[in-house]
C-alpha positions in Angstrom: -20.4 -38.7 70.1 -18.9 -38.0 66.7 -17.4 -40.8 64.7 -14.0 -40.0 63.2 -13.4 -41.9 60.0 -10.6 -44.4 60.3 -7.6 -44.6 57.9 -9.1 -47.6 56.2 -12.5 -45.7 55.8 -10.7 -42.8 54.1 -8.7 -45.2 51.8 -11.9 -47.0 50.9 -13.6 -43.6 50.1 -10.6 -42.4 48.1 -10.5 -45.7 46.2 -14.2 -45.4 45.3 -13.7 -41.8 44.3 -10.7 -42.6 42.1 -12.8 -45.4 40.5 -15.7 -43.1 39.9 -13.5 -40.5 38.3 -11.8 -43.1 36.1 -15.0 -44.8 35.0 -17.3 -41.9 34.6 -16.3 -41.1 30.9 -16.7 -44.8 30.0 -20.0 -45.0 31.8 -21.3 -41.9 30.0 -20.3 -43.4 26.6 -21.8 -46.7 27.5 -25.0 -45.0 28.5 -25.2 -43.3 25.1 -24.7 -46.7 23.4 -27.4 -48.3 25.6 -29.9 -45.6 24.8 -29.3 -46.0 21.1 -29.8 -49.8 21.4 -32.9 -49.2 23.5 -34.3 -47.0 20.7 -33.6 -49.7 18.1 -35.3 -52.5 20.2 -38.2 -50.2 20.9 -38.6 -49.4 17.2 -38.8 -53.2 16.5 -41.1 -53.7 19.5 -38.6 -56.2 21.0 -39.7 -55.9 24.6 -37.3 -58.8 25.7 -34.4 -56.9 24.2 -35.6 -53.7 25.9 -35.8 -55.5 29.3 -32.3 -57.0 28.8 -30.8 -53.6 28.6 -32.3 -52.2 31.7 -30.1 -53.8 34.4 -26.9 -52.4 32.9 -28.5 -49.0 32.3 -29.6 -48.8 35.9 -26.1 -49.7 37.2 -24.5 -47.1 35.0 -27.0 -44.5 36.1 -26.4 -45.3 39.8 -22.6 -44.9 39.3 -23.1 -41.6 37.4 -25.5 -40.3 40.0 -23.0 -41.0 42.8 -20.3 -39.3 40.8 -22.6 -36.3 40.0 -23.4 -35.9 43.7 -19.7 -35.9 44.6 -18.8 -33.6 41.7 -21.6 -31.1 42.5 -20.2 -30.7 46.0 -16.8 -29.6 44.6 -16.1 -26.0 44.0 -15.2 -25.7 41.1 -16.7 -28.8 39.6 -14.0 -31.2 38.4 -13.0 -30.9 34.7 -13.9 -34.5 34.0 -17.5 -33.8 35.2 -17.7 -30.6 33.1 -16.4 -32.5 30.1 -19.2 -35.1 30.5 -22.0 -32.5 30.5 -22.7 -32.3 26.7 -22.8 -36.1 26.3 -25.0 -36.5 29.4 -27.4 -33.8 28.0 -27.6 -35.7 24.8 -28.3 -38.9 26.7 -31.1 -37.1 28.5 -32.6 -36.1 25.2 -32.2 -39.7 23.9 -33.9 -41.0 27.0 -36.9 -38.6 26.5 -37.1 -39.7 22.9 -37.3 -43.4 24.0 -40.0 -42.6 26.5 -42.0 -40.9 23.9 -41.7 -43.8 21.5 -42.7 -46.2 24.3 -45.7 -44.1 25.2 -46.8 -44.0 21.5 -46.5 -47.7 21.3 -48.6 -48.1 24.4 -51.2 -45.8 23.0 -51.4 -47.8 19.8 -51.8 -51.0 21.7 -54.5 -49.4 23.9 -56.3 -48.2 20.8 -56.1 -51.6 19.2 -57.6 -53.2 22.3 -60.3 -50.6 22.4 -61.1 -51.3 18.7 -61.2 -55.1 19.4 -63.5 -54.5 22.3 -65.8 -52.5 20.0 -65.4 -49.2 21.7 -66.4 -46.2 19.6 -64.4 -43.0 19.2 -61.1 -44.8 18.9 -58.3 -42.5 18.0 -54.9 -44.0 17.4 -51.9 -42.1 16.0 -49.8 -44.5 14.0 -46.1 -44.1 13.6 -43.5 -45.2 11.1 -40.4 -47.3 11.5 -38.4 -44.3 12.7 -40.8 -43.7 15.5 -42.2 -40.6 13.9 -46.0 -40.0 14.0 -47.3 -40.7 10.6 -50.1 -38.5 9.2 -53.4 -40.2 9.7 -55.0 -41.2 6.5 -58.7 -40.5 6.3 -60.8 -43.6 6.3 -62.9 -42.1 3.6 -61.3 -39.5 1.3 -64.8 -38.7 0.0 -65.7 -37.3 3.4 -62.8 -34.9 3.2 -64.2 -33.2 0.1 
């Protein structure tokens, strides 16, 4: 037995679709802002600030994922979706940058814990305020000669 959507089901779907089309550009812009804020709080190691951004980021990503699923089923893809692609690609790169910074911070903490526990062969890459890996300074410049 197949279920035919009722008129109210179709109106509800159309309303959700119209809302998705209307909010997608704002969601994409807000995602870019959140990723920039996330990078700043990660640089300052403010994990409470980082956590505070996650709920909104997840909500935006869920809405954009829903819209992406709908848009990818259209042939051709809607212009609003095509217009969002460059910004979403940049957001993807920003997200990967944030992951990398978070991983480096985790490695630094793990290295510090290993050093405190007296483990030998501790190798920690330090990074600067911009999240870039700094060149490791030799412990003894005389050994380099």
